[in-house]
Each structure stands twice: as C-alpha cells, then as structure tokens.
N, C-alpha and C positions, 0 to 999 in steps of 0.2 A: 504494500500500500504506500502510495506517494503522498506526502504532506506538503502543501504549498500555502503561502499566504494568498489572500485574494488579490493583492496588488501584483504579485509575481504571476499568478494565473492570468490576470488581465493583460499583462505585458506580452505574454506569448500563448494566447489562447489556442492557436492552431497546434502547438506542441502538446497542450493539455488534451485536446481532442484526439490527436494521434496516439498518445499514450493510452487513452481509454479504448481506442480501436484495437490496440494490441492486448487488451484485457486487463490493464491496470485499473485500479480504483484510486481515485484521488480525493483526499480530504482537504477542504479549503478552510483556512483559519483567518480570523480577524482579531487582532490584539491578543494573540496567543490562544484563542479559544476556537475549537472546531465549530463551524457554522453551516457547512454544506458539504455534499459529496458529489463527485462527477463519476457516473458509472455507465456501463454499456446499456443499451436498450434492452438487452436480454436480462440483465440484472434488475432493471426497473420493472420489467414484466413479471419476474419472479416475486419481487416485493409486492406488486399489485395483487398477484394471485394469493400470496400469504395473507395480505390484508383482507381480501374478499372472503377467504376461508374463515378468518377470525370473525368478520362481520356476520357471516351466515351462521356461525356457531352461536354468537351472541343473540341473533334474531330468533333462532330456534329456542334458546333458553328463555327468552322473553315471552315467546308464545306459549311455551310449556308452563311458565309461571302464571300467565294470564288464565290459562285453562284450569290450573290448580286453584288459584286464589281469586279468580274473577277480576273484573276491571271496574274502574270508577267512571261513571258517565261524565262526559265533557261538561254538561250543564251543572253538575254537582261541583266539579273542579272550579268552574268559573264563579259559582256562587261562593265557594269557600275563599276564593282569592279576591272577591269583591269586584269582579269584572263585569 
C-alpha cells in the first residue's frame, strides 16, 4: 500500500492512476491523517457488494423484528412527536 499526501497526489495524479492500474492501493493523507483511498474499480465493486450484503442483512433483521414485535403506526409517531 502506497501512502501519499494529497498535495503530492495532486502534483502527479497521472502517476497515482497508473499505480492503481497496476493494482496498488493508495492512501491519501492530509496533515498526517488518512482521508481517502484510491483503489481499482474492481476493489470498489467488491466494497459495494460487501456493503449491499450488510444492508440486506440489516433489512432482513429489521423485518424479522417488525414481524416479532409489531410496528408503530406513523400517525401515532407523529402525535407523540407533536407533528
């Protein structure tokens, strides 16, 4: 993994892109703190798939909870919040 400051990455962005095309992952930092990463499109797709899987799992759990415990009608929630 390559670490660069954002200013260095900006100076030679084409070299950053070329490194990523070769499979490198680049972490960009500002004031010594990591703030972003530059990765391949394939890595991004994998991260998206993982995120989608986690979201689907959370949605299934929420639906199961609603089936077990019921739900609160929207009108009741609005009344309780004074809306």
